[in-house]
GUNULUM-410697 format. One record per atom (N, C-alpha, C, O): atom name; residue in three letters; chain; x, y, z. Coordinates in Angstrom, 3 decimals, decimal comma. Layout:
[CA ALA A [X Y Z]];
...
REM end
This chain:
[N MET A [-12,028 -21,420 21,034]];
[CA MET A [-11,339 -20,388 20,302]];
[C MET A [-12,117 -19,081 20,479]];
[O MET A [-13,347 -19,079 20,432]];
[N THR A [-11,406 -17,979 20,679]];
[CA THR A [-12,061 -16,698 20,890]];
[C THR A [-12,202 -15,954 19,571]];
[O THR A [-11,388 -16,103 18,660]];
[N ASP A [-13,247 -15,153 19,494]];
[CA ASP A [-13,456 -14,328 18,315]];
[C ASP A [-12,462 -13,174 18,331]];
[O ASP A [-12,135 -12,651 19,396]];
[N PRO A [-11,978 -12,772 17,151]];
[CA PRO A [-11,059 -11,632 17,111]];
[C PRO A [-11,778 -10,341 17,519]];
[O PRO A [-12,972 -10,161 17,277]];
[N ASP A [-11,020 -9,475 18,132]];
[CA ASP A [-11,544 -8,182 18,552]];
[C ASP A [-11,919 -7,375 17,300]];
[O ASP A [-11,099 -7,246 16,392]];
[N PRO A [-13,140 -6,831 17,237]];
[CA PRO A [-13,538 -6,060 16,037]];
[C PRO A [-12,624 -4,869 15,770]];
[O PRO A [-12,371 -4,523 14,616]];
[N LYS A [-12,132 -4,249 16,829]];
[CA LYS A [-11,235 -3,099 16,649]];
[C LYS A [-9,926 -3,547 16,001]];
[O LYS A [-9,412 -2,881 15,103]];
[N GLU A [-9,393 -4,672 16,458]];
[CA GLU A [-8,144 -5,176 15,876]];
[C GLU A [-8,343 -5,609 14,430]];
[O GLU A [-7,453 -5,425 13,600]];
[N ALA A [-9,498 -6,180 14,122]];
[CA ALA A [-9,790 -6,586 12,746]];
[C ALA A [-9,872 -5,362 11,834]];
[O ALA A [-9,386 -5,387 10,704]];
[N ARG A [-10,490 -4,294 12,333]];
[CA ARG A [-10,587 -3,056 11,546]];
[C ARG A [-9,208 -2,457 11,311]];
[O ARG A [-8,898 -2,004 10,209]];
[N LEU A [-8,379 -2,459 12,357]];
[CA LEU A [-7,027 -1,914 12,211]];
[C LEU A [-6,194 -2,762 11,253]];
[O LEU A [-5,379 -2,232 10,498]];
[N ALA A [-6,399 -4,070 11,284]];
[CA ALA A [-5,669 -4,948 10,360]];
[C ALA A [-6,075 -4,670 8,919]];
[O ALA A [-5,228 -4,657 8,026]];
[N ARG A [-7,375 -4,446 8,684]];
[CA ARG A [-7,838 -4,105 7,334]];
[C ARG A [-7,238 -2,786 6,872]];
[O ARG A [-6,800 -2,659 5,728]];
[N GLN A [-7,220 -1,812 7,762]];
[CA GLN A [-6,639 -0,516 7,406]];
[C GLN A [-5,154 -0,650 7,106]];
[O GLN A [-4,644 -0,015 6,183]];
[N THR A [-4,461 -1,469 7,879]];
[CA THR A [-3,029 -1,663 7,661]];
[C THR A [-2,772 -2,302 6,301]];
[O THR A [-1,858 -1,889 5,587]];
[N ARG A [-3,567 -3,305 5,935]];
[CA ARG A [-3,415 -3,925 4,618]];
[C ARG A [-3,709 -2,919 3,504]];
[O ARG A [-3,018 -2,903 2,485]];
[N LEU A [-4,720 -2,090 3,693]];
[CA LEU A [-5,055 -1,082 2,696]];
[C LEU A [-3,906 -0,092 2,510]];
[O LEU A [-3,570 0,271 1,383]];
[N VAL A [-3,309 0,340 3,613]];
[CA VAL A [-2,180 1,271 3,531]];
[C VAL A [-1,022 0,625 2,781]];
[O VAL A [-0,385 1,270 1,948]];
[N ALA A [-0,748 -0,638 3,071]];
[CA ALA A [0,345 -1,339 2,388]];
[C ALA A [0,079 -1,417 0,885]];
[O ALA A [0,987 -1,207 0,081]];
[N LEU A [-1,149 -1,715 0,509]];
[CA LEU A [-1,489 -1,786 -0,912]];
[C LEU A [-1,393 -0,420 -1,586]];
[O LEU A [-0,933 -0,317 -2,724]];
[N VAL A [-1,823 0,622 -0,891]];
[CA VAL A [-1,744 1,973 -1,464]];
[C VAL A [-0,294 2,393 -1,655]];
[O VAL A [0,051 2,975 -2,683]];
[N ILE A [0,553 2,105 -0,684]];
[CA ILE A [1,973 2,467 -0,809]];
[C ILE A [2,613 1,725 -1,972]];
[O ILE A [3,299 2,332 -2,795]];
[N ALA A [2,394 0,412 -2,046]];
[CA ALA A [2,986 -0,375 -3,132]];
[C ALA A [2,417 0,052 -4,483]];
[O ALA A [3,166 0,209 -5,447]];
[N GLY A [1,111 0,237 -4,558]];
[CA GLY A [0,491 0,639 -5,821]];
[C GLY A [0,929 2,021 -6,270]];
[O GLY A [1,189 2,244 -7,452]];
[N THR A [1,009 2,942 -5,330]];
[CA THR A [1,452 4,295 -5,664]];
[C THR A [2,875 4,280 -6,201]];
[O THR A [3,184 4,960 -7,180]];
[N MET A [3,733 3,510 -5,564]];
[CA MET A [5,129 3,444 -6,012]];
[C MET A [5,224 2,840 -7,416]];
[O MET A [5,951 3,348 -8,270]];
[N LEU A [4,483 1,752 -7,647]];
[CA LEU A [4,522 1,125 -8,969]];
[C LEU A [3,961 2,046 -10,050]];
[O LEU A [4,533 2,159 -11,135]];
[N LEU A [2,841 2,703 -9,751]];
[CA LEU A [2,261 3,627 -10,731]];
[C LEU A [3,171 4,827 -10,980]];
[O LEU A [3,274 5,308 -12,109]];
[N TRP A [3,825 5,306 -9,935]];
[CA TRP A [4,727 6,442 -10,103]];
[C TRP A [5,925 6,056 -10,975]];
[O TRP A [6,297 6,781 -11,897]];
[N LEU A [6,524 4,897 -10,664]];
[CA LEU A [7,664 4,454 -11,463]];
[C LEU A [7,249 4,203 -12,917]];
[O LEU A [7,952 4,597 -13,848]];
[N GLY A [6,106 3,546 -13,097]];
[CA GLY A [5,622 3,286 -14,450]];
[C GLY A [5,295 4,562 -15,195]];
[O GLY A [5,613 4,690 -16,377]];
[N GLY A [4,668 5,505 -14,522]];
[CA GLY A [4,337 6,782 -15,146]];
[C GLY A [5,570 7,556 -15,563]];
[O GLY A [5,594 8,167 -16,632]];
[N GLN A [6,589 7,533 -14,731]];
[CA GLN A [7,831 8,223 -15,077]];
[C GLN A [8,504 7,571 -16,285]];
[O GLN A [8,997 8,255 -17,182]];
[N GLN A [8,513 6,241 -16,292]];
[CA GLN A [9,150 5,523 -17,399]];
[C GLN A [8,398 5,746 -18,710]];
[O GLN A [9,007 6,030 -19,741]];
[N ILE A [7,082 5,616 -18,663]];
[CA ILE A [6,277 5,800 -19,872]];
[C ILE A [6,372 7,240 -20,367]];
[O ILE A [6,477 7,488 -21,568]];
[N GLY A [6,335 8,184 -19,429]];
[CA GLY A [6,453 9,588 -19,814]];
[C GLY A [7,778 9,890 -20,495]];
[O GLY A [7,829 10,646 -21,465]];
[N ALA A [8,855 9,294 -19,980]];
[CA ALA A [10,173 9,518 -20,589]];
[C ALA A [10,255 8,873 -21,974]];
[O ALA A [10,813 9,458 -22,903]];
[N GLU A [9,697 7,667 -22,109]];
[CA GLU A [9,757 6,983 -23,402]];
[C GLU A [8,908 7,688 -24,466]];
[O GLU A [9,286 7,724 -25,637]];
[N LEU A [7,773 8,244 -24,064]];
[CA LEU A [6,900 8,928 -25,017]];
[C LEU A [7,303 10,382 -25,240]];
[O LEU A [6,788 11,040 -26,144]];
[N GLY A [8,206 10,874 -24,432]];
[CA GLY A [8,636 12,259 -24,568]];
[C GLY A [7,575 13,260 -24,152]];
[O GLY A [7,471 14,341 -24,733]];
[N LEU A [6,786 12,902 -23,144]];
[CA LEU A [5,737 13,806 -22,666]];
[C LEU A [6,354 15,052 -22,029]];
[O LEU A [7,459 14,991 -21,490]];
[N PRO A [5,645 16,179 -22,088]];
[CA PRO A [6,159 17,401 -21,448]];
[C PRO A [6,326 17,206 -19,941]];
[O PRO A [5,686 16,345 -19,338]];
[N LEU A [7,184 18,012 -19,357]];
[CA LEU A [7,482 17,888 -17,932]];
[C LEU A [6,281 18,195 -17,045]];
[O LEU A [6,245 17,762 -15,893]];
[N LYS A [5,301 18,929 -17,554]];
[CA LYS A [4,122 19,215 -16,738]];
[C LYS A [3,377 17,936 -16,403]];
[O LYS A [2,742 17,856 -15,351]];
[N TYR A [3,435 16,929 -17,273]];
[CA TYR A [2,786 15,651 -16,983]];
[C TYR A [3,581 14,860 -15,946]];
[O TYR A [3,002 14,165 -15,112]];
[N ALA A [4,892 14,967 -15,999]];
[CA ALA A [5,725 14,322 -14,985]];
[C ALA A [5,439 14,944 -13,618]];
[O ALA A [5,368 14,239 -12,611]];
[N LEU A [5,279 16,250 -13,590]];
[CA LEU A [4,949 16,923 -12,333]];
[C LEU A [3,581 16,474 -11,820]];
[O LEU A [3,398 16,288 -10,617]];
[N LEU A [2,631 16,302 -12,722]];
[CA LEU A [1,303 15,834 -12,341]];
[C LEU A [1,370 14,429 -11,739]];
[O LEU A [0,700 14,146 -10,747]];
[N ILE A [2,167 13,562 -12,330]];
[CA ILE A [2,358 12,206 -11,789]];
[C ILE A [3,021 12,280 -10,415]];
[O ILE A [2,642 11,553 -9,497]];
[N ASP A [4,005 13,154 -10,281]];
[CA ASP A [4,681 13,318 -8,985]];
[C ASP A [3,707 13,792 -7,907]];
[O ASP A [3,727 13,291 -6,783]];
[N LEU A [2,864 14,750 -8,251]];
[CA LEU A [1,918 15,273 -7,267]];
[C LEU A [0,884 14,220 -6,871]];
[O LEU A [0,485 14,145 -5,709]];
[N ALA A [0,451 13,412 -7,834]];
[CA ALA A [-0,493 12,332 -7,520]];
[C ALA A [0,155 11,312 -6,586]];
[O ALA A [-0,480 10,844 -5,641]];
[N ALA A [1,406 10,968 -6,846]];
[CA ALA A [2,119 10,035 -5,977]];
[C ALA A [2,306 10,638 -4,587]];
[O ALA A [2,157 9,942 -3,583]];
[N LEU A [2,625 11,896 -4,529]];
[CA LEU A [2,790 12,569 -3,243]];
[C LEU A [1,496 12,541 -2,447]];
[O LEU A [1,517 12,323 -1,235]];
[N ALA A [0,372 12,759 -3,114]];
[CA ALA A [-0,923 12,708 -2,438]];
[C ALA A [-1,184 11,307 -1,879]];
[O ALA A [-1,681 11,172 -0,761]];
[N GLY A [-0,857 10,278 -2,637]];
[CA GLY A [-1,030 8,911 -2,156]];
[C GLY A [-0,172 8,620 -0,943]];
[O GLY A [-0,630 7,988 0,008]];
[N PHE A [1,067 9,076 -0,968]];
[CA PHE A [1,960 8,840 0,167]];
[C PHE A [1,536 9,639 1,402]];
[O PHE A [1,638 9,141 2,524]];
[N ILE A [1,067 10,856 1,209]];
[CA ILE A [0,601 11,651 2,350]];
[C ILE A [-0,631 11,006 2,973]];
[O ILE A [-0,754 10,955 4,197]];
[N TRP A [-1,549 10,512 2,133]];
[CA TRP A [-2,722 9,805 2,658]];
[C TRP A [-2,287 8,580 3,464]];
[O TRP A [-2,810 8,326 4,549]];
[N ALA A [-1,328 7,823 2,927]];
[CA ALA A [-0,850 6,629 3,623]];
[C ALA A [-0,208 6,991 4,959]];
[O ALA A [-0,392 6,282 5,948]];
[N MET A [0,544 8,091 4,994]];
[CA MET A [1,151 8,519 6,263]];
[C MET A [0,089 8,920 7,275]];
[O MET A [0,205 8,600 8,458]];
[N ALA A [-0,940 9,613 6,821]];
[CA ALA A [-2,007 10,050 7,730]];
[C ALA A [-2,747 8,848 8,314]];
[O ALA A [-3,023 8,813 9,513]];
[N VAL A [-3,066 7,876 7,484]];
[CA VAL A [-3,774 6,696 7,975]];
[C VAL A [-2,863 5,860 8,874]];
[O VAL A [-3,324 5,302 9,870]];
[N THR A [-1,587 5,769 8,536]];
[CA THR A [-0,642 5,041 9,383]];
[C THR A [-0,547 5,692 10,756]];
[O THR A [-0,471 4,995 11,767]];
[N TYR A [-0,551 7,005 10,800]];
[CA TYR A [-0,531 7,714 12,077]];
[C TYR A [-1,797 7,412 12,883]];
[O TYR A [-1,732 7,205 14,095]];
[N GLN A [-2,939 7,389 12,211]];
[CA GLN A [-4,190 7,059 12,900]];
[C GLN A [-4,163 5,640 13,451]];
[O GLN A [-4,639 5,398 14,560]];
[N ILE A [-3,612 4,703 12,690]];
[CA ILE A [-3,503 3,323 13,159]];
[C ILE A [-2,581 3,257 14,368]];
[O ILE A [-2,886 2,586 15,354]];
[N TRP A [-1,469 3,948 14,291]];
[CA TRP A [-0,514 3,958 15,401]];
[C TRP A [-1,164 4,510 16,669]];
[O TRP A [-0,992 3,956 17,755]];
[N ARG A [-1,921 5,618 16,521]];
[CA ARG A [-2,591 6,206 17,678]];
[C ARG A [-3,643 5,257 18,246]];
[O ARG A [-3,782 5,145 19,464]];
[N ALA A [-4,379 4,577 17,379]];
[CA ALA A [-5,421 3,657 17,829]];
[C ALA A [-4,823 2,462 18,572]];
[O ALA A [-5,421 1,970 19,529]];
[N ARG A [-3,683 2,005 18,155]];
[CA ARG A [-3,049 0,851 18,818]];
[C ARG A [-2,442 1,237 20,167]];
[O ARG A [-2,278 0,381 21,036]];
[N ARG A [-2,116 2,480 20,346]];
[CA ARG A [-1,532 2,925 21,622]];
[C ARG A [-2,568 2,959 22,730]];
[O ARG A [-2,218 2,825 23,903]];
[N THR A [-3,842 3,135 22,381]];
[CA THR A [-4,868 3,254 23,425]];
[C THR A [-5,458 1,914 23,756]];
[O THR A [-6,337 1,822 24,613]];
REM end
């Protein structure tokens, strides 16, 4: 049996991390919106939750692009 390529193992770890960040960001965003609506929080807090979710998704897109580029070479 051959040992896995270290580069492929690193890319697999990064891919799993991106998947967890996307799922976690979505769940936290949905939960934050629901809790904010139920508690009647001001809209500035909803905007803050939206911006945090956007930052998580942008990070995930950037890392996904890096993974895609690494797999092409």
